[in-house]
C-alpha positions in Angstrom: -3.9 -4.1 -0.6 -2.9 -6.8 -2.9 -4.5 -9.8 -4.5 -3.5 -12.7 -6.8 -5.7 -13.1 -9.9 -5.0 -15.8 -12.5 -1.6 -16.3 -10.9 -0.6 -12.7 -11.2 0.1 -10.4 -8.3 -1.9 -7.2 -8.4 -1.7 -4.1 -6.1 -4.5 -1.6 -5.5 -3.4 1.9 -6.5 -5.3 5.2 -6.3 -5.5 8.2 -8.5 -5.6 11.6 -6.7 -8.7 13.7 -7.1 -8.8 17.4 -7.8 -8.0 19.6 -10.8 -4.2 19.2 -10.7 -4.4 15.5 -11.3 -7.5 15.4 -13.5 -5.7 14.9 -16.9 -2.7 13.0 -15.6 -2.5 9.2 -15.8 1.0 7.8 -16.5 3.1 8.0 -13.3 0.1 9.5 -11.4 -1.1 6.5 -9.5 -0.1 6.0 -5.9 -0.4 3.6 -2.9 -3.1 4.9 -0.5 -1.2 7.0 2.1 -1.2 10.1 4.2 0.2 12.0 7.1 1.0 10.4 10.5 -0.7 12.5 13.2 1.2 13.5 16.3 1.6 10.5 18.6 0.1 8.1 16.1 1.9 4.8 15.2 2.8 4.5 11.5 0.8 1.3 11.0 -2.3 2.9 12.6 -1.9 6.0 10.4 -1.6 3.7 7.3 -4.8 1.9 8.3 -6.7 5.2 9.0 -5.5 6.7 5.7 -6.5 3.6 3.7 -10.0 3.8 5.2 -10.3 7.5 4.5 -9.1 7.3 0.9 -10.9 4.0 -0.1 -13.8 3.8 2.3 -13.0 0.3 3.5 -11.4 -0.7 6.8 -8.2 -2.7 6.0 -7.9 -6.2 7.5 -4.6 -7.8 8.3 -2.4 -9.5 8.9 -0.2 -6.7 7.8 3.5 -6.9 7.0 5.9 -4.0 6.6 7.5 -3.2 3.2 9.8 -0.7 4.7 10.1 3.0 3.7 11.5 5.1 0.9 12.6 8.7 0.9 11.0 10.7 -1.9 12.9 13.4 -3.7 10.8 15.9 -1.8 12.3 14.6 1.4 9.0 13.0 2.5 9.4 9.5 3.9 6.8 6.9 2.9 6.4 3.8 5.0 4.2 1.0 3.7 2.4 -2.1 5.0 0.9 -4.7 2.8 -2.1 -7.0 3.3 -4.0 -9.4 1.1 -7.5 -8.5 0.3 -10.0 -7.7 -2.4 -12.5 -5.0 -3.2 -14.5 -3.5 -6.0 -12.4 -0.5 -7.0 -15.3 1.2 -8.7 -17.2 1.3 -5.4 -14.6 3.3 -3.4 -15.6 6.3 -1.3 -13.0 8.9 -0.5 -12.8 11.8 1.9 -12.7 15.2 0.3 -10.6 18.4 0.4 -11.4 22.0 -0.4 -9.3 24.3 -2.6 -9.6 27.5 -4.5 -10.6 26.6 -8.0 -10.1 28.1 -10.6 -6.9 29.6 -9.2 -7.2 33.2 -8.0 -11.0 33.1 -8.5 -11.8 33.3 -4.8 -14.2 30.4 -5.2 -13.7 27.3 -3.0 -14.6 23.9 -4.5 -14.6 20.5 -2.9 -12.9 17.5 -4.5 -12.4 13.8 -3.6 -9.0 13.1 -2.3 -9.0 10.0 -4.5 -11.1 10.0 -7.6 -10.5 6.3 -8.6 -8.8 3.1 -7.7 -7.7 0.1 -9.7 -5.8 -3.1 -9.2 -2.6 -3.3 -11.4 -0.2 -6.1 -12.4 3.5 -5.5 -12.2 3.7 -4.4 -15.9 0.8 -2.0 -15.6 1.9 -0.7 -12.3 5.4 0.1 -13.7 3.7 2.4 -16.2 1.0 3.9 -14.1 2.6 4.1 -10.6 4.6 7.0 -9.4 8.2 5.9 -10.0 9.3 6.7 -6.5 6.8 4.2 -5.1 7.3 1.3 -7.6 10.0 0.0 -5.3 7.2 -1.2 -2.9 5.8 -3.5 -5.7 9.2 -5.2 -5.9 9.5 -5.5 -2.1 6.0 -7.1 -2.0 7.0 -9.7 -4.6 10.2 -10.4 -2.6 8.2 -10.7 0.7 5.7 -13.1 -0.9 8.4 -15.2 -2.3 9.8 -15.6 1.2 6.4 -16.7 2.5 5.1 -13.5 4.0 1.6 -12.4 3.2 0.2 -15.8 2.4 -3.1 -16.7 4.0 
């Protein structure tokens, strides 16, 4: 999701929930995303995952920003759409993990603990570096006339 505020392009990024990410900020913000289920189209998976992580159903038109291969080997494919929301009102799905480690106790955490819109400068600092390429692709697509309502 992106929006334009005061002439500046902003993208919605999410911060992962759970104890591993709790004290991380710089480079720890991501585009909402998740796994493609067997037989599921990538765009359908992107829409489903956005709704699961944010609690809002995304509304197109959608346009592809391509994919990048992360160092881990995971391929991330992204679609953009123009929209707006109140990031402080997100509602994420949850996951369960053993916490503290080796305690035998299971705790539930939100998959995403917060969301925020970021301008290019702020996104460069906060966004995971392997995903910042998508911000540049969004700017290029918009300059070519894609993504305008």
